[in-house]
C-alpha positions as CSV (number, residue, x, y, z in Angstrom):
1,M,0.0,0.0,0.0
2,N,1.5,3.3,-1.0
3,R,1.8,6.4,1.3
4,S,-1.3,8.2,0.0
5,K,-3.5,5.1,0.2
6,K,-2.3,4.3,3.7
7,M,-2.8,7.8,4.8
8,L,-6.3,8.0,3.3
9,K,-7.2,4.6,4.9
10,N,-6.0,5.7,8.4
11,T,-7.8,9.0,8.0
12,F,-11.1,7.2,7.1
13,I,-10.8,4.8,10.1
14,I,-10.1,7.5,12.6
15,T,-12.9,9.7,11.1
16,I,-15.5,7.0,11.9
17,G,-14.5,7.1,15.6
18,K,-14.3,10.8,15.9
19,V,-17.0,12.4,13.6
20,C,-20.0,10.4,14.7
21,T,-19.6,11.3,18.4
22,Q,-18.7,14.9,17.7
23,L,-21.8,15.3,15.5
24,I,-23.9,14.0,18.4
25,T,-22.1,16.4,20.8
26,F,-22.8,19.2,18.4
27,L,-26.5,18.3,18.2
28,L,-26.7,18.3,22.0
29,L,-25.5,21.8,22.3
30,P,-29.1,23.1,22.6
31,L,-29.5,20.8,25.6
32,Y,-26.4,21.8,27.4
33,T,-26.9,25.6,26.8
34,S,-30.6,25.4,27.8
35,V,-30.2,23.3,31.0
36,L,-27.1,25.0,32.3
37,S,-26.7,28.7,33.1
38,T,-23.8,30.6,31.5
39,E,-22.0,30.5,34.9
40,E,-22.4,26.7,35.2
41,Y,-21.3,26.1,31.6
42,G,-18.4,28.4,32.2
43,T,-17.4,26.5,35.4
44,V,-17.4,23.1,33.6
45,D,-15.3,24.5,30.8
46,L,-12.9,26.2,33.2
47,L,-12.3,22.9,35.1
48,N,-11.8,21.0,31.9
49,T,-9.3,23.7,30.9
50,I,-7.3,23.2,34.1
51,V,-7.3,19.4,33.5
52,T,-5.6,20.0,30.1
53,L,-3.0,22.1,31.7
54,L,-2.1,19.6,34.4
55,I,-1.8,16.5,32.2
56,P,1.5,17.5,30.5
57,I,2.9,18.8,33.7
58,V,2.2,15.4,35.5
59,T,3.2,13.1,32.6
60,F,6.0,15.1,30.9
61,Q,4.1,14.3,27.7
62,I,5.5,10.8,27.8
63,E,2.6,9.4,25.8
64,Q,3.8,11.4,22.7
65,A,7.2,9.8,23.0
66,V,5.6,6.3,23.3
67,F,3.8,6.8,20.0
68,R,7.0,8.0,18.3
69,E,9.1,5.1,19.6
70,L,6.5,2.4,18.9
71,I,6.3,3.4,15.2
72,E,9.9,2.3,14.8
73,A,9.5,-0.8,17.0
74,R,6.7,-2.5,15.1
75,D,7.1,-6.2,14.5
76,S,9.4,-6.5,17.5
77,L,7.5,-7.8,20.5
78,S,10.4,-7.4,22.9
79,K,10.9,-3.7,21.9
80,E,7.2,-3.1,22.2
81,K,7.1,-4.7,25.6
82,K,10.0,-2.6,26.7
83,I,8.5,0.7,25.5
84,I,5.0,0.0,26.8
85,S,6.1,-1.4,30.2
86,T,8.5,1.4,30.8
87,S,5.9,4.0,29.9
88,I,3.1,2.5,32.0
89,F,5.2,2.1,35.2
90,T,6.7,5.6,34.7
91,V,3.2,7.1,34.4
92,I,2.0,5.2,37.5
93,I,5.0,6.7,39.5
94,Q,4.1,10.2,38.1
95,C,0.5,9.8,39.1
96,V,1.5,8.8,42.6
97,I,3.6,11.9,43.0
98,Y,0.8,14.0,41.6
99,S,-1.6,12.4,44.1
100,L,0.7,13.2,47.1
101,I,1.1,16.8,46.0
102,F,-2.7,17.2,45.4
103,F,-3.7,15.9,48.8
104,I,-1.1,18.0,50.5
105,A,-2.7,21.1,48.8
106,Y,-6.3,19.7,49.1
107,K,-7.3,21.7,52.2
108,Y,-6.1,24.9,50.6
109,L,-8.3,24.5,47.5
110,S,-11.7,26.2,47.9
111,N,-13.3,24.9,44.7
112,R,-16.1,22.4,45.5
113,Y,-15.3,20.4,42.4
114,K,-11.7,19.8,43.3
115,L,-12.1,16.0,43.7
116,Y,-13.5,15.8,40.2
117,L,-10.5,17.8,39.0
118,F,-8.1,15.3,40.7
119,I,-9.8,12.1,39.3
120,N,-10.3,13.6,35.8
121,V,-6.6,14.3,35.5
122,I,-5.7,10.6,36.3
123,T,-8.4,9.1,34.0
124,A,-7.4,11.5,31.2
125,I,-3.7,10.5,31.5
126,F,-4.4,6.8,31.2
127,S,-6.9,7.3,28.4
128,S,-4.4,9.4,26.4
129,L,-1.6,6.9,27.1
130,F,-3.6,3.8,25.9
131,L,-4.8,5.7,22.8
132,Q,-1.3,6.6,21.8
133,I,-0.1,3.0,22.4
134,S,-2.9,1.9,20.1
135,R,-1.7,4.3,17.4
136,G,1.9,3.4,18.0
137,L,1.1,-0.3,17.5
138,G,-0.5,0.6,14.2
139,D,-4.0,-0.4,15.4
140,N,-6.0,2.7,14.3
141,K,-9.2,0.7,14.3
142,K,-9.0,0.2,18.1
143,Y,-7.9,3.8,18.4
144,A,-11.0,4.9,16.6
145,V,-13.3,2.6,18.6
146,G,-11.6,3.7,21.9
147,S,-12.2,7.3,21.0
148,F,-15.8,6.6,20.0
149,I,-16.5,4.7,23.2
150,S,-15.1,7.5,25.4
151,A,-17.1,10.2,23.6
152,A,-20.3,8.1,23.2
153,S,-20.2,7.1,26.9
154,T,-19.7,10.7,28.0
155,I,-22.6,11.9,25.9
156,I,-25.0,9.2,27.1
157,L,-24.0,9.8,30.7
158,N,-24.3,13.6,30.2
159,V,-27.9,13.3,29.1
160,T,-28.7,10.9,31.9
161,F,-27.1,13.0,34.6
162,L,-28.4,16.4,33.3
163,V,-31.9,15.5,32.2
164,I,-32.9,12.5,34.3
165,I,-30.9,12.8,37.6
166,K,-30.4,16.6,37.3
167,L,-26.9,16.7,38.6
168,R,-25.9,19.7,36.5
169,V,-22.2,20.6,36.8
170,D,-21.4,17.5,38.9
171,G,-23.2,15.4,36.3
172,M,-21.1,16.7,33.4
173,L,-17.8,16.3,35.3
174,L,-18.8,12.8,36.4
175,A,-19.8,11.8,32.9
176,T,-16.4,12.9,31.5
177,M,-14.5,10.8,34.1
178,L,-16.6,7.7,33.6
179,G,-16.3,8.0,29.8
180,Q,-12.5,7.9,30.0
181,I,-12.6,5.0,32.4
182,I,-14.8,2.9,30.1
183,S,-12.5,3.7,27.2
184,C,-9.4,2.7,29.2
185,I,-11.0,-0.7,30.0
186,Y,-11.9,-1.3,26.4
187,L,-8.4,-0.5,25.1
188,F,-6.6,-2.5,27.8
189,L,-8.7,-5.6,27.0
190,S,-8.9,-5.2,23.2
191,L,-5.1,-4.5,22.7
192,G,-4.2,-7.4,25.0
193,M,-2.2,-5.0,27.1
194,K,-1.4,-7.7,29.7
195,K,1.1,-9.3,27.3
196,Y,3.0,-6.0,26.9
197,I,3.3,-5.2,30.6
198,S,6.1,-6.8,32.7
199,I,8.2,-5.4,35.4
200,K,11.1,-7.3,33.8
201,S,10.7,-5.3,30.6
202,F,11.0,-2.0,32.5
203,S,14.1,-0.3,31.2
204,K,15.7,2.7,32.9
205,K,17.6,3.5,29.6
206,M,14.3,3.4,27.7
207,G,12.7,5.6,30.3
208,I,15.5,8.2,29.9
209,S,15.1,8.0,26.1
210,L,11.4,8.6,26.3
211,L,11.8,11.6,28.7
212,K,14.5,13.1,26.5
213,Y,12.1,13.2,23.7
214,S,9.0,14.2,25.7
215,I,10.3,16.8,28.2
216,P,10.9,19.5,25.5
217,L,7.3,19.0,24.6
218,I,6.1,20.2,28.0
219,P,6.6,24.0,27.3
220,N,5.2,23.3,23.9
221,Q,2.0,21.7,25.3
222,I,1.7,24.5,27.9
223,S,2.0,27.0,25.1
224,W,-0.8,25.2,23.2
225,W,-2.8,25.3,26.4
226,I,-2.2,29.1,26.5
227,F,-3.3,29.4,22.9
228,N,-6.4,27.3,23.2
229,V,-7.7,27.7,26.7
230,S,-5.8,30.2,28.9
231,D,-8.2,32.8,27.4
232,R,-10.9,31.1,29.4
233,V,-9.0,31.5,32.6
234,I,-8.3,35.2,31.9
235,V,-11.9,35.9,30.9
236,S,-13.2,34.0,34.0
237,Y,-11.0,36.0,36.3
238,I,-11.5,39.5,34.7
239,L,-15.0,39.3,33.2
240,G,-16.5,36.4,35.2
241,V,-17.4,32.8,34.6
242,G,-20.6,33.8,32.8
243,K,-18.6,35.5,30.1
244,N,-16.4,32.4,29.9
245,G,-19.6,30.3,29.3
246,I,-20.4,32.5,26.3
247,L,-16.8,32.2,25.0
248,S,-16.9,28.5,25.5
249,A,-20.2,28.1,23.6
250,A,-18.8,30.2,20.7
251,S,-15.6,28.2,20.7
252,K,-17.5,24.9,20.1
253,F,-17.5,25.5,16.4
254,S,-13.8,26.1,16.1
255,S,-13.2,23.1,18.4
256,V,-15.1,20.8,16.0
257,Y,-13.1,22.3,13.2
258,I,-9.8,21.5,15.0
259,M,-11.1,18.0,15.9
260,A,-11.7,17.4,12.1
261,F,-8.1,18.4,11.4
262,S,-6.8,16.3,14.2
263,I,-8.1,13.2,12.3
264,F,-6.0,14.2,9.3
265,N,-3.1,15.3,11.5
266,M,-2.8,11.8,13.1
267,S,-2.6,9.9,9.9
268,I,-0.3,12.5,8.2
269,T,2.1,12.5,11.2
270,E,2.3,8.7,11.2
271,T,2.9,8.7,7.4
272,I,5.6,11.4,7.4
273,V,7.4,10.0,10.4
274,A,7.5,6.6,8.8
275,H,8.8,7.9,5.5
276,I,10.9,10.9,6.6
277,K,14.1,9.4,5.1
278,D,12.5,8.8,1.6
279,N,14.2,10.7,-1.2
280,D,11.0,12.4,-2.4
281,I,9.7,13.4,1.1
282,Q,10.0,17.1,0.3
283,D,7.7,16.9,-2.8
284,Y,5.4,14.5,-1.0
285,F,5.0,16.7,2.0
286,N,4.4,19.8,-0.1
287,K,1.6,18.1,-2.0
288,V,0.0,16.9,1.3
289,F,0.5,20.4,2.9
290,N,-1.1,22.3,0.0
291,T,-4.0,19.8,-0.3
292,I,-4.8,19.9,3.5
293,T,-4.4,23.7,3.9
294,M,-6.7,24.3,1.0
295,L,-9.2,21.8,2.2
296,F,-9.4,23.4,5.7
297,L,-9.4,26.9,4.3
298,S,-12.5,25.8,2.3
299,L,-14.0,24.2,5.4
300,C,-13.4,27.4,7.4
301,I,-15.2,29.5,4.7
302,L,-18.1,27.1,4.5
303,I,-18.6,27.0,8.3
304,I,-18.6,30.8,8.6
305,S,-21.1,31.1,5.7
306,C,-23.5,28.6,7.6
307,M,-23.2,30.2,11.0
308,P,-25.9,32.8,10.7
309,I,-28.3,30.0,10.2
310,V,-26.8,27.3,12.5
311,Y,-25.8,29.4,15.6
312,P,-29.3,30.5,16.6
313,I,-30.5,26.9,16.2
314,L,-27.8,25.2,18.2
315,I,-27.0,27.8,20.9
316,N,-29.5,29.1,23.4
317,H,-30.3,32.8,23.2
318,K,-28.6,33.3,26.6
319,F,-25.3,32.7,24.8
320,G,-26.2,35.0,21.8
321,E,-23.3,37.4,22.5
322,G,-20.9,34.7,21.3
323,F,-22.2,35.0,17.7
324,T,-19.8,37.7,16.7
325,L,-16.8,35.8,18.0
326,V,-17.2,32.8,15.8
327,P,-15.5,34.0,12.6
328,I,-12.4,35.2,14.3
329,L,-12.1,31.9,16.3
330,L,-12.4,29.9,13.1
331,I,-9.9,32.0,11.2
332,S,-7.5,31.6,14.1
333,S,-8.1,27.8,14.0
334,Y,-7.1,27.8,10.3
335,F,-3.7,29.2,11.2
336,N,-3.6,26.6,13.9
337,V,-4.0,24.0,11.2
338,I,-1.0,25.4,9.2
339,V,1.2,25.6,12.3
340,S,0.4,21.9,13.2
341,L,1.1,20.7,9.7
342,I,4.5,22.4,9.7
343,G,5.2,21.0,13.2
344,I,5.0,17.4,11.8
345,I,8.4,18.0,10.2
346,Y,10.0,18.9,13.5
347,I,8.4,15.8,15.1
348,A,9.6,13.5,12.3
349,H,13.2,14.8,12.8
350,R,12.9,14.4,16.6
351,N,13.4,18.2,16.9
352,T,11.1,18.7,19.8
353,K,13.1,21.7,21.1
354,A,12.2,23.7,18.0
355,V,8.6,22.8,18.5
356,A,8.8,24.2,22.0
357,N,10.7,27.3,21.1
358,T,8.4,28.4,18.4
359,S,5.4,27.8,20.6
360,I,6.6,29.6,23.7
361,Y,7.2,32.9,21.9
362,S,3.8,32.8,20.3
363,A,2.2,31.9,23.6
364,L,3.7,35.0,25.2
365,I,2.2,37.1,22.4
366,N,-1.2,35.5,23.2
367,I,-1.1,36.4,26.9
368,I,0.4,39.9,26.5
369,S,-2.1,40.9,23.8
370,H,-5.0,39.4,25.6
371,L,-4.2,41.2,28.9
372,A,-3.6,44.5,27.0
373,L,-6.8,44.4,25.1
374,I,-9.4,42.8,27.4
375,K,-10.3,46.0,29.3
376,Y,-11.0,47.8,26.0
377,I,-12.7,45.2,23.8
378,G,-13.9,42.6,26.3
379,L,-14.5,39.1,24.9
380,Y,-13.0,40.1,21.6
381,A,-9.6,40.2,23.2
382,A,-9.6,36.4,23.6
383,T,-10.2,35.9,19.9
384,V,-7.9,38.7,18.6
385,S,-5.0,37.5,20.8
386,T,-5.4,33.9,19.6
387,F,-5.4,35.1,16.0
388,L,-2.2,37.2,16.5
389,S,-0.3,34.3,18.1
390,F,-1.2,31.7,15.6
391,F,-0.6,34.0,12.6
392,T,2.8,35.0,14.1
393,M,3.8,31.3,14.6
394,T,2.7,30.4,11.1
395,I,5.1,33.0,9.6
396,Y,8.0,32.0,11.8
397,R,7.6,28.3,11.3
398,L,7.5,28.6,7.5
399,Y,10.8,30.6,7.7
400,D,12.4,28.2,10.3
401,I,11.5,25.0,8.4
402,R,13.0,26.5,5.2
403,K,16.2,27.3,7.0
404,K,16.5,23.9,8.8
405,Y,15.0,21.4,6.4
406,F,13.4,22.5,3.1
407,L,11.2,25.0,1.4
408,I,7.4,24.6,1.7
409,K,6.1,25.7,-1.7
410,L,2.6,27.3,-1.4
411,E,0.1,27.2,-4.2
412,K,-0.3,31.0,-4.3
413,V,-3.1,31.3,-6.8
414,K,-5.5,28.9,-5.0
415,L,-4.5,30.4,-1.6
416,T,-5.2,34.0,-2.8
417,I,-8.6,33.0,-4.2
418,G,-9.4,31.2,-1.0
419,M,-8.4,34.2,1.2
420,L,-10.4,36.6,-0.9
421,L,-13.5,34.4,-0.5
422,L,-12.8,34.1,3.2
423,S,-12.8,37.9,3.5
424,L,-16.0,38.2,1.5
425,V,-17.9,35.6,3.5
426,T,-16.7,37.2,6.8
427,I,-18.0,40.6,5.7
428,I,-21.3,39.1,4.7
429,Y,-21.4,37.4,8.2
430,Y,-21.1,40.7,10.0
431,L,-23.7,42.4,7.8
432,N,-26.1,39.8,9.1
433,N,-28.7,40.1,6.3
434,S,-31.1,37.2,6.6
435,I,-31.7,36.8,2.8
436,I,-28.0,37.0,1.9
437,S,-27.1,34.7,4.8
438,I,-29.4,32.0,3.4
439,I,-28.0,32.2,-0.2
440,T,-24.3,32.5,0.7
441,P,-23.7,28.9,1.9
442,F,-24.9,27.4,-1.4
443,I,-22.9,29.8,-3.6
444,T,-19.8,29.2,-1.4
445,L,-20.2,25.4,-1.6
446,V,-20.2,25.5,-5.4
447,I,-17.1,27.7,-5.6
448,L,-15.2,25.5,-3.1
449,V,-16.0,22.3,-4.9
450,I,-14.6,23.9,-8.1
451,I,-11.4,25.0,-6.3
452,N,-10.9,21.6,-4.7
453,K,-12.1,19.5,-7.7
454,K,-8.7,18.0,-8.4
455,S,-8.1,16.8,-4.8
456,I,-11.7,15.5,-4.6
457,L,-11.4,13.5,-7.8
458,K,-8.0,12.1,-6.7
459,S,-9.4,10.9,-3.4
460,I,-12.4,9.3,-5.0
461,D,-10.0,7.5,-7.5
462,I,-7.8,6.2,-4.7
463,I,-10.9,4.9,-2.8
464,K,-12.2,3.2,-6.0
465,K,-8.9,1.5,-6.7
466,E,-8.7,0.3,-3.1
467,R,-12.1,-1.3,-3.4
468,L,-11.1,-3.0,-6.7
469,V,-8.0,-4.5,-5.0
470,K,-10.1,-5.9,-2.2
471,R,-12.5,-7.5,-4.6
């Protein structure tokens, strides 16, 4: 199977596990935003934000190193056992240390949901580790099923706890925790993890190797936390958790957009890492880069054109203030896509220090600009600061990759057309004319299909050939 077919196949498998549950989550937004107040919704979002901050600090991002090492250890059971055993025992030790520190600080924490915070960090750590082990072993089907089980369980439990038992904030936090536990159980059993875990296979040398790779990713992950969610903390502290609830609801659309990209990102990363030493890797990466950036620019444009119709349907009127934030959040997320794609080259070359350095400076831009603007433009500061930081990092990484590895050649004509269309659709969005807003998505879709015609036909051709081979 060639690189493109394998990447497309992996993307399709992961998509099944991700998209179905995200679609259901999206359709349940009216329930969440109607049952919970803006303050309650903001509280849940803030606690989940803190969880994402604590995970890389506790684990040193070791799960990312596990995925990277397992790719090169496939078909060698002894190496796989050494990597998996070492990572699991290391993570257990890290969680014990985290538990001791947490309970020492427990009496000083005033938040009534602090126990949920503690347990959710532990369950999220093992869920992430098992998912990365599944990917590293090349079992993307189990990865997809594990992701689906986690999300589906969380959704079902959310509805049960919110609507039937009426647990409100406690219910949403409990549902997240249980969803991750159920996913861990499935992955442990389906992957046959027992055969990979042995105290004899624990290797101090392997542990050091994993940490050398992962530790530079800690500032990078914290930087990404700053990009994606620190805005919630600043907004909660300065403007209140109610405003954070509004920002969180508005961010759901860009979150789904990034989730869609993460599916592609996983399969692209696996393919590029596995083939980084190929002679034609530069040309291959350039083709993939231009195809994906154009695809997600098109998706960004299409989502923005649909928002005047979709937002009032999915989001309760209590959160209506977030309507004007959506385009800026989506455009910021598009630059996030570009940054992540370029980052694959650093990962493939094991240059995690460069990943960290480029992220840290952009994160500082995010925080400084947010704090400088929030008193003047309120919630808009969160979106503008995120845009500035991702845009800056895009420019820098394009320059840095050219200097260190190779030139990324952009398809300038298509990109220019796409950017002009993005600008036009955004202007129409803020005009908020009901008639124009209904017509725009249909016209936009036709134009985008024409622009992406070549890529669409190529993907269909690969799928057809793959089906013929199977027959």
